[in-house]
C-alpha positions as CSV (number, residue, x, y, z in Angstrom):
1,X,-56.2,-63.8,102.6
2,X,-59.3,-62.0,104.0
3,X,-61.7,-64.2,106.0
4,X,-65.0,-62.6,107.1
5,X,-65.8,-62.8,110.7
6,X,-69.0,-64.4,112.3
7,X,-70.9,-61.2,112.1
8,X,-69.9,-60.6,108.7
9,X,-68.4,-57.1,109.5
10,X,-65.3,-57.6,111.3
11,X,-62.3,-58.8,109.0
12,X,-58.5,-59.4,109.5
13,X,-55.8,-60.6,107.3
14,X,-54.4,-64.1,108.3
15,X,-51.3,-65.9,106.3
16,X,-50.4,-62.9,104.1
17,X,-47.1,-62.2,102.8
18,X,-47.8,-58.6,103.4
19,X,-48.4,-58.8,107.1
20,X,-45.0,-58.1,108.1
21,X,-44.4,-55.2,105.3
22,X,-41.3,-57.1,103.6
23,X,-41.3,-58.6,100.0
24,X,-38.9,-61.0,98.8
25,X,-36.7,-59.7,95.9
26,X,-36.9,-62.7,94.1
27,X,-40.8,-62.7,93.8
28,X,-40.6,-59.3,92.1
29,X,-37.8,-59.5,89.5
30,X,-36.0,-62.5,87.9
31,X,-32.9,-62.6,85.3
32,X,-33.9,-61.7,81.9
33,X,-32.1,-63.5,78.8
34,X,-31.7,-61.3,75.9
35,X,-33.7,-62.5,72.9
36,X,-31.4,-63.0,69.8
37,X,-32.0,-64.7,66.7
38,X,-29.1,-67.3,67.3
39,X,-30.8,-68.6,70.5
40,X,-34.3,-69.1,69.4
41,X,-35.4,-72.6,69.9
42,X,-36.7,-72.8,66.4
43,X,-34.1,-73.6,63.9
44,X,-36.2,-72.3,61.1
45,X,-36.7,-68.9,62.5
46,X,-33.0,-68.5,62.9
47,X,-32.3,-69.4,59.3
48,X,-34.8,-67.1,57.9
49,X,-33.8,-64.3,60.0
50,X,-30.4,-64.3,59.0
51,X,-31.3,-64.7,55.4
52,X,-33.5,-61.7,55.5
53,X,-30.7,-59.7,56.8
54,X,-28.2,-61.0,54.2
55,X,-30.4,-60.1,51.2
56,X,-31.0,-56.6,52.7
57,X,-27.5,-55.9,52.9
58,X,-26.9,-57.2,49.4
59,X,-29.7,-55.1,48.0
60,X,-28.1,-52.0,49.7
61,X,-24.7,-52.6,48.3
62,X,-26.2,-53.2,44.7
63,X,-27.9,-49.8,45.0
64,X,-24.8,-47.9,46.0
65,X,-22.6,-49.4,43.3
66,X,-25.2,-48.7,40.7
67,X,-25.0,-45.0,41.5
68,X,-21.3,-44.9,40.6
69,X,-21.0,-43.3,37.0
70,X,-19.8,-45.7,34.4
71,X,-20.9,-49.1,35.9
72,X,-23.0,-51.3,34.2
73,X,-22.7,-49.3,30.9
74,X,-22.3,-52.5,29.0
75,X,-25.7,-53.4,29.7
76,X,-27.4,-50.3,28.2
77,X,-28.9,-50.5,25.0
78,X,-26.6,-48.8,22.3
79,X,-28.2,-48.1,18.7
80,X,-26.3,-46.6,15.8
81,X,-28.0,-43.9,13.7
82,X,-28.8,-46.2,10.8
83,X,-30.8,-48.2,13.3
84,X,-33.1,-45.4,14.4
85,X,-33.1,-43.0,11.4
86,X,-36.4,-44.2,10.4
87,X,-38.0,-43.9,14.0
88,X,-39.1,-40.3,13.7
89,X,-42.1,-40.9,15.6
90,X,-40.1,-40.6,18.8
91,X,-40.2,-36.7,18.4
92,X,-43.9,-36.5,19.0
93,X,-43.1,-37.0,22.6
94,X,-41.0,-34.0,23.0
95,X,-42.5,-30.4,22.8
96,X,-39.0,-28.7,22.2
97,X,-35.3,-29.3,22.2
98,X,-32.9,-26.8,23.6
99,X,-29.3,-26.5,22.7
100,X,-27.6,-23.9,25.2
101,X,-24.0,-22.3,24.9
102,X,-22.6,-19.4,26.5
103,X,-19.3,-17.1,26.1
104,X,-17.5,-14.3,27.8
105,X,-14.0,-13.6,26.3
106,X,-14.0,-16.3,23.5
107,X,-12.8,-15.1,20.0
108,X,-15.4,-14.6,17.1
109,X,-14.2,-17.9,15.6
110,X,-14.7,-20.0,18.5
111,X,-18.3,-18.5,18.9
112,X,-19.3,-19.0,15.1
113,X,-17.7,-22.6,15.4
114,X,-20.1,-23.3,18.3
115,X,-23.1,-22.0,16.7
116,X,-22.4,-24.1,13.5
117,X,-22.1,-27.1,15.7
118,X,-25.2,-26.8,17.6
119,X,-27.4,-26.4,14.4
120,X,-25.9,-29.0,12.7
121,X,-26.6,-31.3,15.4
122,X,-30.3,-31.5,14.7
123,X,-31.4,-35.0,13.9
124,X,-33.0,-35.4,10.3
125,X,-35.0,-38.6,10.4
126,X,-36.3,-40.2,7.4
127,X,-39.6,-39.8,8.2
128,X,-42.1,-37.5,6.4
129,X,-44.5,-37.1,9.4
130,X,-41.6,-36.2,12.0
131,X,-38.3,-35.2,10.1
132,X,-37.0,-33.3,13.1
133,X,-38.1,-31.6,16.4
134,X,-41.0,-29.3,15.9
135,X,-39.3,-26.5,17.8
136,X,-35.6,-26.2,18.1
137,X,-34.6,-23.6,20.8
138,X,-31.0,-22.3,20.4
139,X,-29.8,-20.4,23.4
140,X,-26.7,-18.1,23.3
141,X,-25.6,-16.3,26.5
142,X,-23.1,-13.6,26.0
143,X,-21.7,-12.8,29.4
144,X,-19.2,-10.4,27.9
145,X,-22.2,-8.1,26.9
146,X,-20.4,-7.5,23.5
147,X,-22.1,-5.7,20.7
148,X,-20.4,-7.5,18.0
149,X,-22.1,-10.8,19.4
150,X,-25.1,-9.3,18.8
151,X,-24.4,-8.1,15.4
152,X,-23.0,-11.6,14.3
153,X,-25.8,-13.3,15.9
154,X,-28.5,-11.3,13.7
155,X,-26.5,-12.0,10.5
156,X,-26.3,-15.8,11.6
157,X,-30.2,-15.8,11.9
158,X,-30.5,-14.3,8.6
159,X,-28.5,-16.9,7.0
160,X,-30.5,-19.8,8.6
161,X,-33.7,-18.2,7.9
162,X,-32.9,-19.2,4.2
163,X,-33.0,-22.9,5.2
164,X,-29.4,-23.8,4.1
165,X,-29.1,-27.4,3.4
166,X,-28.5,-29.7,6.4
167,X,-25.6,-31.4,4.3
168,X,-23.9,-28.2,4.0
169,X,-24.1,-27.3,8.0
170,X,-23.0,-30.9,8.7
171,X,-20.0,-30.7,6.5
172,X,-19.1,-27.0,7.8
173,X,-19.3,-28.2,11.4
174,X,-17.1,-31.1,10.9
175,X,-14.7,-29.0,9.0
176,X,-14.1,-26.5,11.9
177,X,-14.4,-29.0,14.6
178,X,-10.8,-29.5,15.7
179,X,-9.2,-25.9,16.4
180,X,-6.8,-25.0,18.9
181,X,-6.9,-21.5,20.7
182,X,-4.0,-20.3,18.9
183,X,-5.4,-21.4,15.4
184,X,-8.8,-19.9,16.3
185,X,-6.9,-16.5,16.2
186,X,-5.5,-16.6,12.6
187,X,-8.1,-18.8,11.0
188,X,-11.6,-18.2,9.6
189,X,-14.5,-20.6,9.2
190,X,-15.0,-18.7,5.8
191,X,-11.6,-19.8,4.6
192,X,-11.9,-22.2,1.6
193,X,-9.0,-24.5,3.0
194,X,-6.4,-24.9,5.7
195,X,-3.1,-26.2,5.6
196,X,-2.6,-28.9,8.0
197,X,0.7,-30.9,7.8
198,X,1.3,-29.8,4.1
199,X,-1.9,-30.9,2.9
200,X,-5.0,-28.9,2.2
201,X,-8.1,-29.4,4.3
202,X,-11.4,-27.9,3.0
203,X,-13.2,-25.7,5.3
204,X,-16.1,-23.8,3.9
205,X,-18.2,-26.3,1.9
206,X,-19.2,-24.4,-1.1
207,X,-18.7,-25.5,-4.9
208,X,-16.0,-24.0,-7.2
209,X,-18.8,-22.1,-9.2
210,X,-19.9,-20.2,-5.8
211,X,-16.5,-19.9,-4.0
212,X,-15.2,-16.7,-5.8
213,X,-16.9,-14.4,-3.1
214,X,-14.8,-16.0,-0.5
215,X,-11.6,-16.3,-2.1
216,X,-8.6,-14.2,-0.6
217,X,-6.9,-13.9,-3.8
218,X,-8.2,-14.5,-7.5
219,X,-7.5,-18.1,-8.7
220,X,-7.4,-19.6,-5.2
221,X,-7.8,-23.5,-5.1
222,X,-11.1,-25.2,-4.3
223,X,-11.3,-28.5,-3.2
224,X,-14.0,-30.9,-3.9
225,X,-16.8,-32.1,-1.6
226,X,-18.7,-28.9,-1.6
227,X,-22.5,-28.5,-1.6
228,X,-24.3,-26.3,-3.8
229,X,-26.7,-23.4,-2.1
230,X,-29.5,-21.5,-3.5
231,X,-28.9,-18.0,-4.5
232,X,-30.8,-16.5,-1.5
233,X,-28.8,-18.7,1.1
234,X,-25.6,-17.7,-0.8
235,X,-26.3,-14.2,-0.8
236,X,-27.0,-14.3,3.1
237,X,-23.8,-16.4,3.6
238,X,-21.9,-13.6,1.8
239,X,-23.2,-11.0,4.1
240,X,-22.5,-13.2,7.3
241,X,-18.9,-13.4,5.9
242,X,-18.5,-9.6,5.5
243,X,-20.1,-9.0,9.0
244,X,-17.6,-11.6,10.4
245,X,-14.4,-10.1,8.8
246,X,-15.5,-6.5,9.7
247,X,-16.0,-7.4,13.5
248,X,-12.9,-7.2,15.7
249,X,-11.6,-10.5,16.9
250,X,-12.8,-9.9,20.3
251,X,-16.2,-8.5,19.3
252,X,-16.1,-5.9,21.7
253,X,-17.4,-2.4,20.4
254,X,-18.1,0.8,21.7
255,X,-20.8,2.0,22.7
256,X,-21.4,-1.6,23.8
257,X,-24.6,-3.2,25.4
258,X,-25.1,-2.0,29.1
259,X,-23.6,-4.4,31.5
260,X,-25.8,-3.6,34.5
261,X,-28.7,-5.6,32.7
262,X,-29.1,-8.6,30.8
263,X,-30.2,-8.4,27.2
264,X,-32.3,-11.3,25.9
265,X,-32.5,-11.3,22.0
266,X,-35.2,-13.9,20.5
267,X,-35.8,-14.5,17.0
268,X,-38.1,-17.2,15.2
269,X,-36.2,-19.1,12.4
270,X,-38.2,-21.2,10.1
271,X,-35.6,-23.5,8.8
272,X,-38.2,-24.6,6.0
273,X,-40.6,-26.6,8.4
274,X,-43.6,-24.2,8.2
275,X,-45.2,-22.2,5.7
276,X,-44.4,-18.6,6.4
277,X,-46.8,-15.8,5.0
278,X,-45.5,-12.9,6.7
279,X,-41.8,-13.5,6.0
280,X,-41.6,-14.9,2.6
281,X,-37.5,-14.8,2.7
282,X,-37.7,-18.1,4.9
283,X,-39.7,-19.8,2.0
284,X,-37.7,-18.6,-1.0
285,X,-35.7,-20.7,-3.3
286,X,-34.3,-20.5,-6.8
287,X,-34.7,-22.6,-9.9
288,X,-32.3,-22.7,-12.7
289,X,-33.3,-21.8,-16.0
290,X,-35.3,-24.6,-17.4
291,X,-38.2,-25.4,-19.6
292,X,-40.5,-27.3,-17.2
293,X,-40.8,-24.4,-14.5
294,X,-44.2,-25.4,-13.4
295,X,-43.5,-29.0,-12.7
296,X,-40.3,-28.0,-10.6
297,X,-42.6,-25.6,-8.7
298,X,-45.3,-28.2,-8.1
299,X,-42.4,-30.7,-6.9
300,X,-41.1,-28.3,-4.6
301,X,-44.8,-27.4,-3.2
302,X,-45.3,-31.3,-2.6
303,X,-42.1,-31.7,-0.8
304,X,-42.8,-29.0,1.6
305,X,-46.4,-30.0,2.0
306,X,-45.2,-33.5,3.0
307,X,-42.9,-31.9,5.7
308,X,-45.9,-30.0,7.2
309,X,-48.2,-33.2,7.0
310,X,-50.8,-31.3,4.9
311,X,-52.0,-31.7,1.3
312,X,-50.5,-29.8,-1.5
313,X,-53.7,-27.7,-2.3
314,X,-53.7,-26.5,1.7
315,X,-50.1,-25.4,1.3
316,X,-50.7,-23.6,-1.9
317,X,-53.7,-22.0,-0.6
318,X,-51.7,-20.8,2.6
319,X,-48.9,-19.3,0.5
C-alpha cells in the first residue's frame, strides 16, 4: 500500500505482501478440476452432449457402410425395358454414348462376336423424336497391331453403313453369345447353325431364300426365325463373310501395322439416322417389284423424315 507523506513527495510501502520478497504458493495457483460432460452441473447439457456424440458416430458408420458395394441395392429403383421403352426423351440429356473394347491376341471369331454385341446393345425406344442416341461411338483398340483387324473392321463398317435391321443384329448377337475359347477356334459367326447336344441352333439369322451364299454345302438345312435383309445389306454381309473367311484366325498378316506407333481409324456410319447426300449407300434400300412403287417410296420417305424430326418435304429436298 502506498501512503503519501506529509509533504506529498516521499512515499514508502507499508503492510504489503511483497515487502519481504516471498509470495505464498497457494496465492498463485490452485487445483484445477478437468471439465467433463459427465461432471457438468446441468443435467440437460450432459444429456445433449452425449446425444450429439452418439448421432455423429451413427452417421459416420452409415456412410462407411454405404460405401461397400452391394449394400442397399434392394432400395434402388429397378425398371424393366417395357416400362421405359417409350421414354426416349431421356436421350436428349446425353451428347453421345461410347462403347469401348480392346483385343490383343483373341481370334477373329471373338473379335467379331464382340463387335456384334456392342452394336446390338443400342437401345431402340418407341419414340419418334428420340429413337436412339444421336451419336453412338464404337471404340475398338487392337493392341496386337494386326493388319487383319483393320481389314475386318473396314468390312464390318461397310456392312453397318447399309443400316441392317436392329432385329437382325440383336438375334445375331444372342446366337453367338455363349461360345467357349475352344469353340471359337472351330466355329464361325456365319455358320447357319451349330450342333449343341445333338440339336441344331441357328447362328446367322437369315431367311432360307437368302442363305445360299452362306451354305458350306448345297442343300444345307436352314432353321426358321430369320430376318429378311435388303439387297444392299445382304451384299455387304456376303463381302464381310468372304473377308472373314480369308483372314487367318489370328488376323496377323505381313506386312503389318507398325508397332512403334498407334494407328487410330475413324469412320462415320449413318445407321439410317440421318440423310446422307455425299454417301448415298447409307440411305439405300430395295423395293420388291410392285405396282405401287411411288406409294412405297413415299412411305419410306415419311418414315425416315420422322426419325430425323423433319417434314417429308424437307427430307425430299435434302435428298
